[in-house]
N, C-alpha and C positions, 0 to 999 in steps of 0.2 A: 392570429385571426384578423381579418380585415373588417373593421366595424365602420359602417356608414351611420353617422350620428345625425339625426334630424331634429332640428329645433326651430320652430317658427321664428322666434326672436333669439338673438344671441348677443354676446358682448358687442358694443358697449351698453346695451340695455341692462338694467340693474334690478328687474323685478324678481320675484321668488322663483319662477320657472327658469329664468335666465341664469340666476345664481346656481340652481341645481345643474343646469347644462354645463356651466363652467366647471363646477366641481367634478361631475361625473366624467365628462370628456377627458379632462386631465388625468383622472384616476385610471380610466381605461388605457390611455396611452402609457402611463407610468407602469401599468401591469404588464407591458410588453406587447400590447396589441397595436396594429396599424390603424390609426383613426383618421377619418375625414369627416368634416362637419358640413352639412347643407343647411343654409338659413336664408331667409328673405331680408335679414338686416344688412343694410349697406354700411360700409365703413371704409374710408379712403386711406387711413393711415396704415403704417407698417404692421404686419401680423405679429402679435406678441405671444402667440401660442406655438408650441413645438410641433404642431401638425397643420395640415392644410385645411383652410376654411373656404368653401365655395359659396359666395354671397350672390343672392338674386340669380340663381342658375337658370339658364335657358333649358328648353325641352331636351336638346341634344346633350347638354351637360348632365341633366338629371338621368338620362338613359345611360350615359357613359359611367357615371359614378355608381349607379345601381348594378351595372354589369360587373364592375370592379369588386364589389363587396362580397363578403362571406355571410355577414349578418347585418340586418337593418335594425337600428335602435331608434325608436321615436320617443323623444322626451315630451310627452303630451301628443295626442293625435294630430298629425299634420298631413292630411290626405293629398294636398297639392304637391308636397314633396315626396310622398310615399308611393303614389300610384304606379310608378314603373315596376314595383315589386310584384305586381300582378303578372308581369311578363317573365321576370327572372325567378320569382318564387323562392327567394332566399329565406332562411329562418329569420323571423322577426319578433321583436320584443317591443311592447308598447307600455310606456309609463304614464299613468293617469295622474295629472297634477291638479285637475280641476273638474268641475261638474260637467256631465254630458246632458245638458238641458239648457233652456233659456232661463235666465235669472232676472227677476224684476229689480232694477237698479235702486229703487227707492226702499222696497221692503226686504229685499234679499230672498224672497220666496221663489221656489222652483216653479217655472212656468211650463209651457208646452214643449213637447219633444218635436223638433223640426226635422225636415228631410235630411239635413246634414247630420243631425244627431243619430238618426236611424242608420245612416250609412256607417257611422262610427261603430255602432253596436255590431253590425255585420263584420266590420274590419277587425274588431277585437276577437271575434270567433275564429278568424283565420290566423291570428297570431299564435306563436308557440307558447308565449306567456304574456300575461298582463299584470303589471305592478301598479298598485294604488298607494298614494302617499298617506292615506288615513283609512281607518275602518269605515268612517262615514262615506267616503268616496267609493269604497268597495261595495258597501251595501246598496248605495243609490245607483251606481253606474255599471258595475260588473261584478256580481257576487263571487265568481270563481277566482277573482284576482288575488294576488299575493300582496300583503300589506308590508310596505317598507317606509317608515317615517322619514321625513326629509332630513338632509344634513344641514349644518350651518357652518359659516366660515369661522372656524374655531381659532384661526391665526389672527383674526381681527377682533372678534367679540370675546373678551376675556376680562378677568379682574386686572385692573391696572394699578400697581402699587403706588401709594402716595396720594391717591384721590380720595377725599373725604365724602362720605355719603350724607350730605347735609341738605338734600332736596327731597321732597315727598314723592309725588307721582309724575309719571312720564307717559306720553302717548307717542307712538312712532308709526307713521303711515301717511297715505295720501288723504288730503282733506276733501273727502267726498261724502255724500249723505249716508251711504250704507256702512261706513266705518264707525258710526255712532259717536263721533267726537263731541257732538252737542250733548249727548247723554253724559259723557265724562265731565263736561263743564257744569252741567246741572247737578251732577253728583257732588262736585266740590262745594257748590253753594249750599246744598242740603247738609253736607257734612259740617260746614262751618256753623250753620244755624243749629244743628243738633248738638254740637259741642258747646254752644252757649248755654244750653240747658243742662247737659250731663257732664261736661268737663272731662272728656276721656282722651282728648288729643294731647300728645306730648311733643308735637312739632307743628310747624306751620304747614298746613295742607296745600302746598303749591302744586300746580299742574304745569309741566313743560310740554309743549306740543312741538314735536319734530316732524316737519313735513310741510307740503304746500299743496294747493289745489283750488278748484273752483269755489269751494265753500268757505275759504278763509275769511273773506269780508263779513259774511253772515255770522261766522263763529266769533269774530272779534266784536261784532255788534251785540251778540248774545252775551258775551262776557261783560261788556259795558252796561247792558240793560240789567244784568243781575248784580251789578256793582261789586265785581270781584276781580277787577283788572290787576290789582296788586298781587293776586294769587295765581293768575293764569298768564303764562308767558309763551309767545309764539316765536319759535327759533328759526322757522323756515326750513328749507331742505339742507340736510347735511349729508356727507358721504364718508364711507369707510371708517377710518380711525376717529374722525370727528364725532361720528355717531356713538362709537364705543366710549369715548371720553365722556360724552354727555350722559349716556346711560349709567356709567359708573358713579355718577354723582347722586343717583336717585335710589330710593328704597323699594319702590313698587312700580310695575309697568301695567297700565290699564289697556286692555284690548276689548272694547265694548261693542264689537261688530254687530250690526243689525242683520247683515247677511251671513249665511253659513259659510265661514271660511273653509276652504278645502283642507288646510292644515294650519298654518300660522307660524311662519318662520320667525316673525318678530318676537314671539314668545321665547324661543330658544336664544335669540340674540340678547334679549333683555335678561333672561335668567343667567346666561353666561357672564354678564356684566354685574351680577349680584342683585338684580331686581327680582322681587317676588311677583309672579304674574297673577293678575286678577282679571279673569276673562269671562265673556259671555259663553253660554253653554251650547252654541250651535255648531254644526258641522264638525270639522276636525280639530277645533280648539281643545276639547278635552283630551284628545290624543297628544296634542302638542305639550300640554302641561304635565301629563302623566300624573304622578303622585306628588309633584313638586309645585303645585299651584292650586288656586281655588277659583270656582266658577259661580256665576249667578245667572238667573233667568234672562235670556236675551230680550233686550228692549225694555227691561224693567229697571228704571233708575233707582227706585226705592230698594230693590233687591241688591243693587250694586252698593249702595250706601251701607246697608246692613251687613253685607259681606265684608266691606272694609272695616266697619266697626267691630265685627266679630274678630277679625285678625288683630286689631289693635288692643282689644280687651283680653285676648288669649295669647300671650307671648309664647306659651309652650306649643301652641298650634303653629304659630309662625316659625318657630325654631325647627319644628318637625318637618315642615315644608322646605325650609332652606337646607336642612340636612339631606333631604332627598334629591336636591338639585344636581349634585355632582354625578351620582349614579345615572340619573335620567339623561343628563347631557352626554355622558359617555356613549350611550346608544346612538347618538346623533352626530358623533364625530365623522368628518368626511371620509376618513379611511375605513371606518367600520361600516358605514352605509354603502360606500362604493364597493366594498368586498361582498356585501350581501347582493348587490346588483350583479356583480361579476359571477357569483355563484349561480344565480338564476340563468344568466346568459350562457355560461359554460355547460351547465346541465342540459339546457335546451338544445345546444349545438350537438352534444353527444347523442341525445335522443334522436335528433334529425339524421345523424350519420347511420345509426342503427336501422 
């Protein structure tokens, strides 16, 4: 089958959608399909993929590649790349990786549905199948969608022998306001103060922050103002194996997002490296942790602290969650998730032929 794979951004971008595009496009090719990728992402170096990537295509190139295809796969709606299929009418599959609505950057609350969003809803209706990465995305954006949780890079994120877990908490992500990093920092301070009264901590509650962004200076100042600089460490941006090594040193990963995460790949990455996830309860994060993590009310620092305290005071609960991690991660192995996508694709094509 000739699969035209559409991804607004692609390698060398390293976001969640781009990681999915990397995993899925390689899997489709490995399964024996002829794959070509259309993307707006420019990259001047030699192509490291075993298939053709057409970057920043012209209108003529768009038409040519769509004419070539048997099936069009959109990894997240990308109408500017997909419109020629109105002419050729190939079987199409759309994967929903994020919300179809405007999101308030500060609060993470869903806003108005714009004209472009309405066009996307119409676009979904003409697709053979729509896949959502979480049940939250399905319910909000397109209820008839099939839910297939995200894969993670299992070859990178794994338990690394010989690394001692002698650090407490870790955060991984961009330092922007809606990720709730300030809430994590405040939680560490409250945890320290609470422990002075109740003496329940058995380790130093350090917080390592992996990532960078416009909020870094503000977060460093908050750490200083709360007088906990010896507990909070800013590691800056790391990549690939360096992230995995750092995660392997920590016991817990905090994902205190204020906005509703569509899924939350960092949960799987942390879990695969032996971190127990403690997450806010919005969006797709409950899907991401399954029965192998614990959640608290989004935006409630006190609830986060009590959630952490509960884990530390109930070792049997922590062990139960850690025991569930292996089975949960298995469902998100790249080969397992990719096969589920391929099953949907191949069934859709058979139905179209009939």
